[in-house]
N, C-alpha and C positions, 0 to 999 in steps of 0.2 A: 318741795323746798319751802320753808317759811319765808314769807314776804320780807321779814326783817333783814334777811341776808342780802337783799338788793341794796341796802343802804350802809351807812358807816357803822363800824364796830369799835368797841372800846379798845384803845391801843394796849398791846402787851408791852413787856419790858424790852429793853435793849435799844441801842442807837438805830439799828437797821430794821426795826419792825416797820412794816409797810402795808399800805392798802392801795389797790389799783383797780381800774376798769380798763378793758382792752377790747378792741374790735378790729377784725381784718375782713377783707373781701377780695376775691379775684374774679374780674370780669373778662370780657373779650378784649385782650391786648391792653388792659388797664387794670390796676390794682391799687389797694391802699391798706395801710394799717395805722392805728392811732391808739394812744394810751394816755391816761391821766393817772398820776401816782402821788402818794403822800407818804412822807416820813414824819409822823407827828412828834416823835421824840427828838427830832432835829429841827423842828419848825421849818420844814422844807417841802416843796412840791415840785414836780416836774411834769412836763407835757411834751409829747412828740407826736408828729403826724407825718407820714410819708405817702406821697402820691406818685405812682409809677405809670408812665406811658410806655407800654411794652412790659413784658414780664420776664423776658430772657436776659442773658448777661449784658446785652447792649441797651437795656432800658434807660430812658431818661427818668431820673429820680428828682422829685421836688421835695426837699428836706425842710421841715418846719419843726424846730426843736428849741426848748428852753429847759435846761436841767435845774435851774434855780429860780423858779417863778416867784416874784415878790408877792407875799401872801396878802398884801393889800389889794391885789387884783384877783383873788380867788374867793369864790363863794360856793361851797359845796362842789358840784361837778361842773361849775361854770367858771371860766377864766376869761377876763377881759383885760389883757395886758397891752402895752403899746405896740408890740410887734406881732402879736398873735391873739386869736380868740379861740375858745374851745368850749363845747357844751355837750353833755350827755343828759337826756331827759327820758324817763320811762313813760311810754305810752300805755303799756299794760304791764303791771308789775309781774316779774318773773318771765316775761315773754318778749315784748316788743319795745324798742328804744329808738329815739331819734338822736343822731350823732352829727355834729357839725364842727368844722374847724376852718380857720381862715387866717391869712397873714402874709407876710413877706417871706417867701421860701427861697432857698438856694437851689437853682437848677443845676443838677450834677450829672456829669457824664462819666460813668465808671465808678467802681467801688472806692478808689482812692479819694476822689472828690467827695463822695458821700461821707466817709468816715472823718474827713477833715472839715466838713461843712463848707467847702469851697463851691464856687459857681456863681453865676449871675443872679441877682435878685429878681424874683418874679412874684407877682401877687397871685395867690390861689384862694379859692373858696369852694368848700366841699359840703354838700348836704346829703345825708344818708338816712334811710330808715331800715332797721334790721329786725327781721321777724323770726321768732324762734320756731324750729321744726319739731321740738320735743321739750319736755320739762328739763330744767337744768340738772346736770349731773354733778354731784359734789364728790370731791376726791376723798373725803372722810368716809364715803360709802364704797370706795374702791378697794383694790387689792392691797396696796401698801401706802400708808400715809402716817407720818409721825405725830401729827397734831390732831386736835379736835376742833371745836368751835372757835378756839383762840388762834388757830392757824389752819385755815382751810381755803379752798377755792372751788368754784364751780365753772363748768364749761357747757356751752350749748351751741350746736350747729344751727346756722341761720341762713335765711335768704335775705339778701341785701339789695336795695335799689336806691338810686339817687343820681346825682350829677356833680361834675366838677367843672368849675370855671377857672380858666388859666389865663393870666395876663391882664393888662389894663388897657385903657383906650389907646395908649401909645405903644403897646407891645403885642400886637396881633391877637387880641382876645378871642377865645373860643370856648365852647362848652362841649364836654364829652359825657356820655352816659356811663354810669358806673353801676353795673348790675351783675350779680352772680352769687355763688355760695360764699359763706363766710363763717366766722366763729366769734362768739362774744364770751369773755370771761371776766370774773371778778375774783380777786385773791386778797387774802389778808393773813399776815404772819411775818416772821423774820425772813428777810431777804438779804443775805450776805453773799456778795459776788466773789469771795475769796476761798470758799470751802467746798465747792462742788462743781461738777460738770453735768450737762444734761442735753437731751434732745426733747424738745416739745414740738409736737407736730399735729396739725388738724387738717382734714381734707374731706372732700365730697366726691362722689362718682356720678356718672351719667345715669346709672340705674336707680338713683335715689338713696343709696347708702351713704353713710358719713361716719367719721370717727374723730376722736381726740386721743392722743397718747403722750405720756411722759415717761422717759427712762432717765434716771439720774445715777451718777457715780461719784466716788470720792475724787478730790482734786488731784489732777495729774493722771487720771485713769480714763478708761472708756470701755466699750464693749469687747475690744480685743484683749483687755487685761483683766477684767473682773466682771462678775455678774452685777447688774444694777442693784443699788440699795433701795430704789423706789421704782416700781412699775405700776402705772395707774392709767386711767382713762376709760373710754367707752367705745362701743360699736353700736351704731344706729342702723337698724335693718330697713328703715323706711316706716316702721310702725312702732317698734319697741327699742329701748336702750338696754344694752347688755354691758356689764362691767368687764373690762379686760382683765384676764387672769394671768396672762403670761405674754412675753414678747421676745422674739429673736431679731437682733438688729446687727447690721454690719454696714460699713461705709468704705468706699474706695475712692481716694486713699483713706486710710483709717483716721478716725478722729484723733486729734492731738494738737500740740502747739504749732507744728509745721503746717498742718492742714488748716487750722484756724487762721493763721497769719496770711497764708496764701489766699484764702477765701476773702479775708478782709481787704488785703492790699490789691489783689488782681481780679477778684471775682471768680477764682478757680474753685468752684464748689465740688464736693465729693458726690458721687452717686450713692444712693442709700437703698438698701434692701431691708424690708421690715415685714415680719410675719406676726400678726396679732391673733391671740387666742381668747376665746370666751366660752362659757358653758354652752355647748351645742354647736360651736362653729369656729372657723378660723379663716384668715385671708392673707394671701401673699401680695405685698405691695412693692412696686419698684418706683422710686421717687427720684426725679431729676430736677434739682433746684435751679432757679433762674438767677435774677439779679439779687444782690444782697444790700441791706441797709445796715451796715455794721456800726457797733459802738466799741471803741477802743478805750477801755476804762482803766484808770490808775487810782489806787487808794491814796488819798491825799496825805496820810501819815506814814505808811510803810513803803510806798512805791510799788506795791504789788499790782501786776497788770492782769487783765482778763479781756477777752473779746467775746462779744455777743453778735453773732451773725443771724440776721432775720431775712428770709427769702421766700418769695412765692415759688411754687413748683408745679410741674405737671407730673402725673403719675398714672400707673395702670394697676388694676386689681386682677389677680389670678391670670395675668398675661394678656388680658383682652379688654377689660372695662376701663375706659378713660376717666380721668378726674383731675382735680387741681386743688390747691390749698396753700397754706403758709406753714413755715417751720421756724424754729430758732434753736441755735446750738451755742451753748456756753462752753468756752475753753479757757483754762487757766494758762497764763504765759509766764508766771513767775515774777521775780523782782529783778529789775535791770541793775 
């Protein structure tokens, strides 16, 4: 991958052309994911970071989020705003990064509090280093991708280590280690939350293998109604990266508005079965999502709603090899 793709790209057309950097990590009973995103044609930026103590449905979630950061507080991938700070710094271009975030988070118990941003205020501070396990995989080199350099993304499985400090001097301060497998991605292109549904999923296994996968469908559909319009991602065998050529996906209960809302409101996640194929191999995955950090999104002009559920998960490969990772599911809910 050219080093230039680690940095900013010239914006394309359209209000919702976006560029973002993302990182997740799942450790032993603690997890995190964080993103900084830009909508240059809207003069807007957003930042979120979620720290989880526990990864199952009963996890405590520390929610740190600003969907409209004042651009006076943004410089590149550094944000220094009154209620939060965020920074991503490359240590070795194309491979290793330092990621940090801090601020006043909402301590949430249950999916309902997470989506509403309710909960007691708690100071959090997280410092992480993410180290690449392979060269970044660009979706433009995968099986299905509608764009080129003007609309692309890359994914890379990583090893992450660091620590999180939770609380202040008056709030039982403590420090927890945050180490485990993760995923780093960088995407640029149109991102409209009204015209599609998808499952994005990344994970690693105890035998050293890892993967990233995206299946996408038209709005209002899912794997039970139609074949995906996009199938992409990679399988990492511990030495080499292989482009995914096909995927078989099902969820119980099936993806759709009812499942998406129950997941968002009550943390009732579906069980997911996923078979990935690549030239020379395949793997059967059983995925059990844990806590969710949902976003209940409404278009400010049309009133159209969509929900994005993001969850850490436990998984098995071929019935026996254990692993873990993060996923996100986009579901359209229509117009109230």
